[in-house]
C-alpha positions, 0 to 999 in steps of 0.5 A: 500499499505504498503512496497512500495519499491523505486528504486534507480536510478542515486543516487536518490530515484525514484518510478516506475510508478506503485508505483507512481500511488499507492502513488498518490491515498494513498496521497488522502486517507491517506497522505504520509511520507516524503520519499514517497512524495519526491519519488513521487515529483521526479517521477512526475517531469520527467514522463508525464504519471503519471502527466496525471494520477494525474490530471485525478485522482483529476478530478474524486475525485472532481467529486465524492465529488461534486456528494456526495454533490448534493446527500446529498441535494437532494429532495429525501433524504429530502423526505426519512428523512421526511418519516422515521421521521414520522414513528418513531413518529407514533411508540412513 
């Protein structure tokens, strides 16, 4: 999302809703610069829809992370590791 252009309104920096959603996602992946943080904070202060989007995005990210953790420790994965280890030992 390089080059996000900010819209100047009433002498304050504010992102559009589209830019705000991009910044919300970017923040989770790579972090934001100071101007992006200010722009997003200002936008979220006045936009109920983008606050809802941010909340939903966080819930989805948390759910994905929890699923990854569950899958990481699943019995199926342990069996797969065991089978691969056995095959490697047989080949040595």
